C-alpha positions in Angstrom: 0.0 0.0 0.0 1.5 3.3 -1.1 2.1 5.9 1.6 0.8 9.4 1.2 3.8 11.8 1.4 2.8 15.2 2.8 4.6 18.0 1.1 5.4 20.9 3.4 4.4 24.5 2.6 8.1 25.4 2.3 8.7 22.7 -0.3 5.6 23.8 -2.2 6.9 27.4 -2.2 10.3 26.2 -3.6 8.5 24.2 -6.3 6.3 27.3 -7.1 9.5 29.4 -7.2 11.3 27.1 -9.6 8.2 26.7 -11.9 7.8 30.5 -11.8 11.4 31.1 -13.0 10.9 28.5 -15.8 7.6 30.0 -16.9 9.1 33.5 -16.8 12.0 32.4 -19.0 9.6 31.0 -21.5 7.5 34.2 -21.6 10.7 36.3 -21.9 11.9 34.0 -24.7 8.7 34.7 -26.6 9.3 38.4 -26.4 8.0 39.2 -22.9 4.4 39.6 -24.2 2.7 42.2 -22.0 -0.6 40.4 -22.1 0.9 37.1 -20.9 2.8 38.9 -18.1 -0.4 40.7 -17.1 -2.4 37.5 -16.8 0.3 35.7 -14.9 0.5 38.7 -12.5 -3.2 38.1 -11.7 -2.2 35.1 -9.4 0.3 37.1 -7.4 -2.1 40.1 -7.2 -4.9 37.8 -5.9 -2.5 36.3 -3.3 -1.4 39.7 -2.1 -4.9 40.9 -1.9 -5.9 37.9 0.3 -2.9 38.7 2.5 -3.8 42.4 2.8 -7.4 41.6 3.9 -6.0 39.6 6.8 -3.4 42.0 8.2 -5.5 44.8 9.8 -8.0 42.6 11.7 -5.2 40.2 12.7 -3.1 43.1 14.1 -6.1 44.6 15.9 -7.4 41.5 17.5 -4.1 40.0 18.6 -2.8 43.3 19.9 -6.0 44.1 21.9 -6.1 40.6 23.4 -2.4 40.7 24.2 -2.5 44.1 25.9 -5.7 43.6 27.8 -4.7 40.0 28.7 -1.4 41.3 30.2 -3.4 43.4 32.6 -0.4 45.7 33.1 -0.1 48.8 31.0 3.3 49.7 32.5 4.5 46.3 31.2 3.3 47.2 27.7 5.0 50.6 27.9 8.2 48.9 29.0 8.1 46.5 26.1 7.5 49.3 23.6 10.5 51.3 25.0 12.8 48.3 24.8 11.7 47.6 21.3 12.3 51.1 20.2 15.8 51.1 21.8 16.6 47.8 20.0 15.3 49.1 16.7 17.4 52.2 16.8 20.6 50.3 17.6 20.2 47.7 14.9 19.1 50.2 12.1 22.2 52.3 13.0 24.4 49.3 12.4 22.6 48.7 9.1 23.2 52.3 8.0 26.9 52.2 8.6 27.4 48.8 7.0 25.7 50.2 3.8 27.9 53.3 4.0 31.1 51.3 4.5 30.2 48.9 1.6 29.4 51.6 -1.0 32.6 53.5 -0.1 34.7 50.3 -0.3 33.5 49.1 -3.7 32.4 52.5 -5.2 29.8 50.9 -7.6 28.7 54.4 -8.9 32.0 55.2 -10.5 31.7 55.3 -14.3 27.9 55.0 -14.3 26.3 57.6 -16.6 23.2 59.3 -15.3 20.3 59.8 -17.8 19.9 63.4 -19.0 16.3 63.5 -17.8 14.5 61.4 -15.1 11.9 59.0 -16.2 8.2 59.7 -15.7 8.1 57.1 -12.8 11.2 58.7 -11.2 9.6 62.2 -11.4 6.4 60.8 -9.8 8.3 59.2 -7.0 10.3 62.4 -6.4 7.0 64.4 -6.4 5.6 62.2 -3.6 8.8 62.6 -1.6 8.6 66.4 -1.9 5.1 66.3 -0.4 6.2 64.5 2.8 7.6 67.0 5.3 9.0 66.1 8.7 5.8 67.3 10.3 3.8 65.1 7.9 5.8 62.1 9.1 4.8 62.8 12.7 1.1 63.5 12.0 0.9 60.4 9.7 1.4 58.1 12.8 -2.1 59.0 14.1 -5.1 57.8 12.2 -7.9 60.2 11.2 -10.1 57.2 10.4 -9.5 53.6 11.5 -11.6 52.4 8.6 -9.3 54.2 6.2 -6.2 53.0 8.0 -7.4 49.4 7.7 -8.5 49.8 4.1 -5.0 51.1 3.2 -3.2 48.6 5.5 -1.4 51.4 7.2 0.2 49.2 9.8 1.5 51.9 12.1 -1.9 53.7 12.3 -3.6 50.4 13.0 -1.1 49.7 15.8 -1.7 53.1 17.3 -5.5 52.8 17.3 -5.3 49.2 18.7 -3.1 50.5 21.6 -5.5 53.3 22.4 -8.5 50.9 22.1 -6.8 48.3 24.4 -6.1 51.0 27.0 -9.7 52.1 26.9 -11.0 48.5 27.1 -8.8 47.9 30.1 -10.1 51.0 31.8 -13.7 49.8 31.4 -13.0 46.7 33.5 -15.5 43.9 33.6 -18.0 45.7 31.4 -15.6 45.3 28.6 -15.4 41.5 28.9 -17.8 40.8 26.0 -15.7 43.0 23.7 -12.6 41.2 24.8 -14.2 37.8 24.0 -15.2 39.1 20.6 -11.5 40.1 20.0 -10.3 36.7 21.2 -12.7 34.9 18.8 -11.7 37.2 16.0 -8.0 36.5 16.6 -8.6 32.7 16.4 -10.6 33.0 13.3 -8.0 35.2 11.6 -5.3 32.6 12.4 -7.4 29.9 10.8 -8.0 32.2 7.8 -4.3 32.7 7.5 -3.7 29.0 7.2 -6.3 28.8 4.5 -4.8 31.7 2.5 -1.3 30.2 2.9 -2.4 27.2 0.8 -2.4 29.6 -2.1 1.1 30.9 -1.4 3.0 28.6 -3.9 0.9 29.9 -6.7 1.3 33.5 -5.7 5.1 33.1 -5.3 5.4 31.3 -8.7 3.4 34.0 -10.4 5.5 36.8 -8.9 8.7 35.2 -10.0 7.3 34.5 -13.5 6.3 38.2 -13.8 9.8 39.4 -12.8 11.7 37.1 -15.1 9.2 37.3 -17.9 9.2 41.1 -18.0 12.9 41.8 -17.4 14.6 38.5 -18.3 17.5 36.7 -16.5 19.8 39.3 -18.0 18.6 41.9 -15.6 21.1 40.6 -13.1 24.0 41.8 -15.4 22.9 45.4 -15.3 24.7 47.3 -12.6 26.1 44.0 -11.3 28.5 45.9 -9.0 25.7 47.7 -7.2 23.6 44.5 -6.8 26.7 42.5 -5.7 27.7 45.2 -3.2 24.2 45.3 -1.7 23.8 41.6 -1.3 27.3 41.3 0.2 26.5 44.1 2.7 23.3 42.4 3.7 25.2 39.2 4.2 27.7 41.0 6.5 24.8 42.5 8.4 23.0 39.2 8.8 26.0 37.2 9.8 27.8 39.7 12.1 25.0 41.9 13.5 22.0 39.6 13.7 24.4 36.7 14.3 25.8 38.5 17.4 22.3 39.3 18.6 21.3 35.7 18.2 24.3 34.6 20.3 23.7 37.2 23.0 20.0 36.3 23.5 20.8 32.5 23.3 18.5 32.1 20.3 17.5 28.5 19.5 19.0 29.0 16.1 17.9 25.8 14.3 14.3 26.1 15.4 14.3 29.8 14.6 15.5 29.2 11.1 13.0 26.4 10.6 10.1 28.7 11.6 11.4 31.8 9.8 12.1 30.3 6.4 8.5 30.4 5.1 8.0 34.1 5.9 11.4 34.8 4.4 10.6 33.0 1.2 7.2 34.8 0.9 8.9 38.2 1.5 11.7 37.5 -1.0 9.6 36.2 -3.8 6.7 38.7 -3.6 8.8 41.7 -2.5 6.1 42.4 0.1 6.6 42.4 3.9 2.8 42.1 4.2 2.7 38.7 2.6 5.0 37.4 5.3 3.3 39.1 8.3 0.6 36.5 9.2 3.0 33.5 9.0 5.7 35.4 10.9 3.2 36.3 13.6 2.1 32.7 14.0 5.6 31.1 13.8 7.2 33.4 16.3 4.5 32.5 18.7 5.2 28.8 18.0 8.9 29.6 18.8 7.9 30.6 22.3 7.4 34.4 22.1 4.2 35.3 24.1 1.4 36.6 21.9 1.2 39.9 23.6 4.8 40.6 22.7 4.9 39.3 19.2 1.6 41.0 18.3 3.0 44.3 19.6 6.7 44.2 18.5 6.3 42.7 15.0 3.9 45.4 13.6 5.9 48.1 15.3 9.0 46.7 13.5 7.2 47.1 10.1 7.5 50.8 10.6 10.6 51.3 12.8 12.9 48.4 12.1 13.4 48.2 8.4 17.0 46.8 8.5 17.2 45.8 4.8 15.6 49.1 3.6 17.8 51.2 5.8 21.0 49.6 4.6 19.8 49.9 1.0 19.1 53.6 1.4 22.5 54.5 2.8 24.2 52.5 -0.1 21.9 53.9 -2.8 22.2 57.5 -1.8 26.0 57.5 -1.9 25.9 55.4 -5.1 24.0 58.3 -6.8 26.6 60.8 -5.5 29.4 58.6 -7.0 27.5 58.3 -10.3 27.0 62.1 -10.4 30.7 62.7 -9.6 29.7 64.7 -6.5 32.3 64.0 -3.7 30.8 63.8 -0.2 32.9 64.4 2.8 32.7 62.1 5.8 30.7 64.8 7.7 28.2 65.1 4.8 27.8 61.3 4.7 27.2 61.1 8.5 24.6 63.9 8.2 22.9 61.9 5.4 22.9 58.9 7.7 21.2 60.9 10.4 18.6 62.2 7.9 17.9 58.7 6.7 17.6 57.4 10.3 14.8 59.8 10.9 13.0 59.7 7.5 12.8 55.9 7.3 10.5 55.8 10.3 6.8 55.5 9.7 6.7 55.5 5.9 6.3 51.7 5.4 2.7 52.1 4.1 3.8 54.5 1.3 4.0 52.7 -2.1 7.7 52.1 -3.0 8.6 53.7 0.3 12.3 53.2 0.0 12.5 55.0 -3.3 10.3 57.9 -1.9 12.7 58.3 1.0 15.7 58.0 -1.3 14.3 60.8 -3.6 13.7 63.1 -0.7 17.2 62.5 0.6 18.7 63.2 -2.8 16.8 66.5 -3.1 17.8 67.5 0.4 21.5 67.1 -0.3 21.4 68.6 -3.8 22.0 65.3 -5.6 20.3 64.5 -9.0 17.0 62.7 -8.8 18.0 61.2 -12.2 19.9 58.6 -10.1 16.5 57.1 -9.1 15.9 56.3 -12.8 18.9 54.1 -12.9 18.1 52.3 -9.7 14.5 51.7 -10.9 15.7 49.2 -13.5 17.1 46.8 -10.9 15.1 47.9 -7.9 13.0 44.7 -7.8 16.1 42.5 -7.6 17.3 44.4 -4.6 13.8 44.8 -3.2 13.6 41.0 -2.8 16.6 40.9 -0.5 15.9 44.0 1.5 12.3 42.9 2.1 13.4 39.5 3.3 16.0 41.1 5.6 13.3 43.4 7.0 11.2 40.4 7.9 14.2 38.5 9.4 15.2 41.5 11.5 11.6 41.9 12.8 11.3 38.2 13.7 14.6 38.5 15.5 13.4 41.6 17.4 10.4 39.8 18.9 12.7 37.1 20.3 15.1 39.8 21.6 12.4 41.7 23.5 10.8 38.5 24.8 14.2 37.3 26.1 14.9 40.9 27.5 11.6 40.6 29.4 12.5 37.1 30.6 9.4 35.7 28.9 10.8 33.6 26.0 9.5 30.1 26.4 12.4 27.8 25.5 11.3 24.5 23.9 11.6 21.5 26.3 14.7 19.3 25.9 14.1 16.1 23.9 13.5 13.0 26.1 16.6 10.9 26.7 17.0 7.9 24.3 16.3 4.6 26.0 19.4 2.4 26.7 20.1 -0.1 24.0 19.4 -3.1 26.3 16.1 -1.7 27.4 15.2 -1.0 23.8 16.1 -4.6 22.8 14.0 -6.0 25.7 11.1 -3.9 24.6 11.4 -5.3 21.1 11.6 -8.8 22.3 8.5 -8.3 24.4 6.7 -7.0 21.4 
């Protein structure tokens, strides 16, 4: 009788990834027909739409249940403060690694900037000009929770959920029915997440097919030095910075990597942190991070702990300066890093947020916006890696804060293996 072999979701995603690359190569070989690319893109768009409809109610329900269930608002404030401190330290490391890498390899030397920025580059620069420092602060607070949820503005949903949870705690026993509704909603959303994740291999395959079909495998050759520098810098950041953090917090590395690989694959292939959020939330809880911590720290990280995007911005800004033959002193580069440290916070919900922030930084320091036009051609290749790094860094942050609070539940040690003699006796008795 043949045994039914269960294929894990990770394996299904890898299969979808491989099939997507193959399909994309075929489409590109046939001339990259726009109609074919558009129809294949439908699958990835449907998958991302299903993910987006989950995120707001999932954040709201889990955060409210976690905060009210903790019963101690001082504890939540302490957790938030520790998370912010950790975010700032890690993103500072990311900024300086990007700065060091771009000055070491100088990928912008010899790159010719276009005479005029493309229409897309102009549109991105226009959006950047509209976002003042005051707007960044005001944008944190929602004017309408319905609008914030409809637009999946994670930071605004978090702020509203925090205020709602505080009010619900203040009501006391009369708020018990509302809390029970939130608990039920949270369980339903996790079940819905599992249903949507069954569609992940198709969405991932379609996303890869669209990328390869429209740009071709040869896209990797364009500006190879910039791509190589960026990926190498991310490798240094992950191994030395996040690796050191993992050692300091005694991270159960093998189990962590097992649980984080699915969210990372989703983020890498779809270039969307949102696609990885539900699975990351569920898997970090399985790792032993209490729900009230993971449901609070993870969405906060989506706005304040964008490690991959932060590293990318420091590298890309200096790359444009090199391409434009504009020498930057060490003081100017450090001032640029300080500017990026502030402007990268709270803009995750803006479409192509990294490029918007980059455009604003270029204008501030008198650098040509035409540099964005060059980066646009290979942005998706770099977006894959920076999005996956963002997700990895935020998963790590939930573990760090849980360990810092002394609330990380370590998995129980495996039971000792029975002695050989006892095992043999058991077999003979059987």
